[in-house]
C-alpha positions as CSV (number, residue, x, y, z in Angstrom):
1,M,-0.2,20.4,-33.6
2,G,0.8,16.8,-34.3
3,A,0.5,13.9,-36.7
4,I,-1.2,10.5,-36.9
5,V,-0.4,7.6,-39.1
6,V,-2.9,4.8,-39.8
7,Q,-1.4,2.1,-41.9
8,A,-1.5,-1.7,-42.7
9,M,-5.2,-1.9,-43.7
10,S,-5.6,1.9,-43.5
11,N,-8.9,3.2,-42.0
12,N,-10.0,6.7,-43.0
13,Q,-12.4,7.0,-40.0
14,A,-9.6,6.2,-37.6
15,G,-7.4,8.8,-39.2
16,E,-10.2,11.4,-39.0
17,K,-10.9,10.6,-35.4
18,G,-7.2,10.9,-34.5
19,V,-7.0,14.3,-36.2
20,Q,-10.0,15.5,-34.3
21,M,-8.5,14.3,-31.0
22,I,-5.1,15.9,-31.9
23,L,-6.9,19.2,-32.5
24,A,-8.6,18.9,-29.1
25,E,-5.1,18.5,-27.5
26,T,-5.8,14.9,-26.4
27,S,-2.8,12.9,-25.3
28,P,-1.3,10.3,-27.7
29,E,-2.1,7.6,-25.2
30,Q,-5.8,8.6,-25.0
31,I,-5.9,8.8,-28.8
32,I,-4.5,5.2,-29.2
33,Q,-7.0,4.0,-26.6
34,A,-9.9,5.5,-28.6
35,L,-8.6,4.1,-31.9
36,R,-8.5,0.6,-30.4
37,D,-12.4,0.6,-30.4
38,S,-13.6,-2.3,-32.5
39,I,-15.4,0.1,-34.9
40,F,-11.9,1.0,-36.3
41,D,-10.8,-2.6,-36.8
42,P,-7.7,-2.0,-34.8
43,E,-6.3,-5.5,-35.0
44,R,-5.7,-4.9,-38.7
45,Q,-4.2,-1.4,-38.2
46,Q,-0.9,0.1,-37.1
47,Y,-1.2,3.5,-35.5
48,A,1.3,6.2,-34.6
49,V,0.5,9.4,-32.8
50,I,2.8,12.3,-32.0
51,T,1.8,15.8,-30.8
52,F,3.7,19.0,-29.9
53,K,1.9,19.3,-26.6
54,Y,3.0,15.8,-25.6
55,I,6.2,15.7,-27.6
56,N,7.9,13.5,-25.1
57,E,5.1,10.9,-25.2
58,P,4.7,9.6,-28.8
59,K,2.6,6.4,-28.9
60,I,2.2,3.5,-31.2
61,Y,0.0,0.4,-31.6
62,T,0.3,-2.5,-33.9
63,G,-2.7,-4.9,-34.2
64,S,-2.3,-8.6,-33.9
65,L,-3.6,-9.3,-37.4
66,T,-1.1,-7.2,-39.3
67,K,1.7,-8.7,-41.3
68,A,4.1,-11.1,-39.7
69,F,6.9,-8.6,-39.5
70,N,5.8,-5.4,-37.9
71,G,6.9,-3.0,-35.2
72,G,7.8,0.5,-34.3
73,L,10.1,2.6,-32.2
74,T,9.5,5.9,-30.4
75,D,11.7,8.5,-28.7
76,Y,11.4,12.1,-27.8
77,G,9.5,13.7,-30.7
78,V,10.1,10.7,-33.0
79,S,8.0,7.7,-34.1
80,V,9.0,5.1,-36.7
81,Q,6.7,2.2,-37.8
82,E,7.3,-0.7,-40.2
83,I,5.0,-3.4,-41.7
84,C,6.4,-5.9,-44.2
């Protein structure tokens, strides 16, 4: 149904929440919004979400407290993230 990546200072609860939302067919944008809740410490995380239902709308988020070089790119059905 899709995939989620939670990296930088990986947070298992954020990953689990993302999987639940993917299974509920939530849009990647709504999933990213939910994972930006402070309980998931989003400013230390980098998220990527892609789903088959919203294949043309992959979404990413990189927190402001991740490493100095960070970023990501998305396109139809593709999401690439980097933290150095």
